[in-house]
C-alpha positions as CSV (number, residue, x, y, z in Angstrom):
1,X,5.9,-54.4,-36.1
2,X,5.8,-50.7,-36.7
3,X,2.5,-49.2,-35.9
4,X,3.2,-45.5,-35.7
5,X,0.7,-42.8,-36.6
6,X,1.8,-42.7,-40.3
7,X,1.3,-46.4,-41.1
8,X,-1.7,-45.7,-43.5
9,X,0.0,-42.8,-45.2
10,X,3.3,-44.7,-45.5
11,X,1.6,-47.5,-47.5
12,X,0.4,-44.8,-50.0
13,X,3.6,-42.9,-50.2
14,X,5.5,-44.9,-52.9
15,X,2.7,-44.6,-55.4
16,X,2.3,-40.9,-54.8
17,X,6.0,-40.4,-55.3
18,X,6.0,-42.3,-58.6
19,X,3.2,-40.1,-59.9
20,X,5.1,-36.9,-58.8
21,X,7.0,-35.1,-61.6
22,X,9.6,-34.1,-58.9
23,X,10.5,-37.8,-58.3
24,X,14.0,-38.4,-59.7
25,X,15.3,-41.5,-58.0
26,X,17.3,-44.0,-60.1
27,X,15.2,-46.9,-61.4
28,X,17.0,-50.3,-61.9
29,X,14.6,-51.1,-64.8
30,X,15.1,-47.7,-66.4
31,X,18.0,-45.4,-66.3
32,X,20.3,-47.7,-64.3
33,X,19.5,-50.7,-66.4
34,X,20.7,-49.0,-69.6
35,X,24.0,-48.0,-68.0
36,X,26.4,-51.0,-67.7
37,X,28.7,-49.6,-65.1
38,X,25.8,-48.3,-62.9
39,X,23.8,-51.5,-63.3
40,X,26.8,-53.7,-62.3
41,X,27.5,-51.4,-59.3
42,X,23.9,-51.5,-58.3
43,X,23.7,-55.3,-58.5
44,X,27.0,-55.7,-56.5
45,X,25.5,-53.5,-53.8
46,X,22.2,-55.5,-53.7
47,X,24.1,-58.8,-53.5
48,X,26.2,-57.5,-50.7
49,X,23.1,-56.3,-48.8
50,X,21.3,-59.6,-49.2
51,X,24.1,-61.4,-47.3
52,X,23.6,-59.5,-44.1
53,X,21.0,-58.0,-41.8
54,X,21.0,-54.4,-42.9
55,X,21.7,-51.4,-40.7
56,X,20.3,-48.1,-41.9
57,X,21.8,-44.9,-40.3
58,X,19.8,-41.7,-40.0
59,X,21.8,-38.6,-39.1
60,X,20.6,-35.4,-37.5
61,X,22.8,-32.4,-36.7
62,X,21.3,-31.0,-33.5
63,X,23.1,-27.7,-33.4
64,X,22.4,-26.8,-37.0
65,X,18.7,-27.7,-36.9
66,X,17.3,-30.9,-38.2
67,X,19.3,-32.2,-41.1
68,X,20.2,-35.5,-42.7
69,X,23.8,-36.4,-43.6
70,X,23.7,-37.9,-47.1
71,X,26.2,-38.7,-49.8
72,X,26.2,-39.1,-53.6
73,X,27.1,-42.6,-54.6
74,X,28.6,-42.6,-58.2
75,X,26.6,-45.7,-59.2
76,X,23.4,-45.3,-57.1
77,X,22.6,-41.6,-56.5
78,X,22.0,-39.9,-53.2
79,X,22.0,-42.2,-50.2
80,X,22.1,-42.1,-46.4
81,X,25.0,-43.8,-44.6
82,X,24.1,-47.5,-44.3
83,X,25.5,-51.0,-44.5
84,X,25.5,-54.6,-43.3
85,X,25.9,-55.7,-39.7
86,X,29.0,-57.9,-39.4
87,X,28.8,-61.2,-37.6
88,X,28.8,-60.6,-33.8
89,X,28.4,-56.8,-34.3
90,X,25.6,-54.9,-32.6
91,X,23.4,-52.6,-34.8
92,X,24.6,-49.6,-32.6
93,X,28.2,-50.4,-33.4
94,X,27.5,-51.1,-37.1
95,X,26.0,-47.6,-37.6
96,X,29.1,-45.9,-36.2
97,X,31.4,-48.1,-38.3
98,X,29.4,-47.5,-41.5
99,X,29.2,-43.7,-40.7
100,X,33.0,-43.6,-40.5
101,X,33.5,-45.8,-43.6
102,X,31.1,-43.8,-45.9
103,X,31.6,-40.3,-44.6
104,X,34.7,-40.1,-42.5
105,X,32.8,-38.9,-39.5
106,X,34.1,-40.6,-36.4
107,X,32.6,-38.5,-33.6
108,X,29.0,-38.7,-32.5
109,X,27.4,-36.9,-29.6
110,X,24.3,-39.1,-29.2
111,X,22.8,-42.2,-30.7
112,X,19.0,-42.6,-30.6
113,X,17.4,-45.9,-31.8
114,X,14.5,-45.4,-34.2
115,X,13.5,-49.1,-34.2
116,X,13.6,-51.8,-36.9
117,X,11.5,-52.8,-39.8
118,X,11.7,-55.3,-42.7
119,X,12.2,-54.5,-46.4
120,X,11.5,-56.9,-49.2
121,X,14.3,-56.8,-51.8
122,X,13.2,-59.3,-54.5
123,X,13.1,-62.7,-52.8
124,X,15.2,-61.5,-49.8
125,X,13.6,-60.0,-46.7
126,X,16.1,-57.6,-45.0
127,X,15.9,-56.3,-41.4
128,X,16.8,-52.6,-41.2
129,X,17.7,-50.8,-38.0
130,X,17.3,-47.0,-37.8
131,X,19.2,-44.6,-35.6
132,X,19.2,-40.8,-35.3
133,X,22.7,-39.5,-34.6
134,X,23.5,-36.1,-33.2
135,X,26.7,-35.0,-35.0
136,X,29.3,-32.4,-34.0
137,X,28.5,-28.8,-35.0
138,X,31.9,-28.2,-36.5
139,X,31.3,-30.4,-39.5
140,X,31.5,-28.6,-42.9
141,X,28.4,-28.2,-45.0
142,X,29.9,-30.3,-47.8
143,X,33.0,-32.5,-48.2
144,X,34.4,-35.4,-50.3
145,X,35.4,-38.7,-48.6
146,X,37.1,-41.7,-50.0
147,X,35.1,-44.7,-48.9
148,X,36.6,-47.6,-46.9
149,X,35.3,-50.9,-45.7
150,X,33.4,-53.0,-48.3
151,X,35.1,-54.2,-51.5
152,X,32.2,-52.8,-53.5
153,X,32.8,-49.3,-52.2
154,X,36.5,-49.2,-51.3
155,X,38.2,-46.2,-52.9
156,X,35.0,-44.6,-54.2
157,X,34.9,-40.8,-53.8
158,X,31.7,-39.9,-52.1
159,X,30.4,-36.3,-52.0
160,X,28.9,-35.8,-48.5
161,X,26.5,-33.0,-47.5
162,X,23.6,-32.1,-45.2
163,X,20.0,-31.8,-46.4
164,X,17.1,-30.4,-44.4
165,X,15.0,-33.1,-42.7
166,X,11.6,-31.9,-44.0
167,X,8.7,-33.1,-46.1
168,X,10.7,-32.4,-49.3
169,X,13.6,-34.7,-48.4
170,X,11.7,-37.8,-49.6
171,X,12.0,-36.6,-53.2
172,X,15.8,-36.9,-53.0
173,X,15.9,-40.6,-51.9
174,X,14.6,-43.9,-53.4
175,X,11.6,-45.4,-51.6
176,X,13.7,-47.9,-49.7
177,X,14.9,-45.0,-47.5
178,X,11.4,-43.6,-46.8
179,X,10.6,-45.6,-43.6
180,X,13.7,-44.3,-41.9
181,X,13.0,-40.8,-43.0
182,X,9.4,-41.0,-41.6
183,X,10.8,-42.4,-38.3
184,X,13.5,-39.6,-38.2
185,X,10.8,-37.0,-38.6
186,X,8.6,-38.6,-36.0
187,X,11.6,-38.7,-33.5
188,X,11.8,-34.9,-33.9
189,X,8.1,-34.5,-33.3
190,X,7.2,-33.8,-36.9
191,X,5.0,-35.7,-39.2
192,X,4.5,-36.0,-43.0
193,X,1.3,-34.6,-44.3
194,X,-1.0,-36.8,-46.4
195,X,0.0,-37.1,-50.0
């Protein structure tokens, strides 16, 4: 069970974000629910995730400062590289495979485990594994990658970019990513202020 120094603040974070006018994450009961293509894509992703333990990948680019590698999914907004752990696959191997499938990045300098936690997704409890990856300094600031791997994402054009790993990053991502972001900040010796 995660019992880091931010446990109490973490429990308050989602409510604070929903009250914030800067919060713009897609909402399956709002914007996404009214768009048939996005709703169908979102539901396919959720069904896919429910069939597996879930590996969540947190990127940091050591030589360019603390940054997260993210991509814009055409049906679900900005995300971090992530995906299911295949049968017999170790979480450490899953993060590298998912990173390559969703961003095209195949070289990693260092993999640092951030631990695991559970996420309730409707009636399914998922186990997420977090990792900080130090990526090569020669990656561009922004690029487009054609996704491979899962049938749900095969052929999608994903716009990849780096975003600073700071307190403002949580406004970019949906609440399901926040535990990993908190852990990534803590792994770099930085902490979120109270909301």
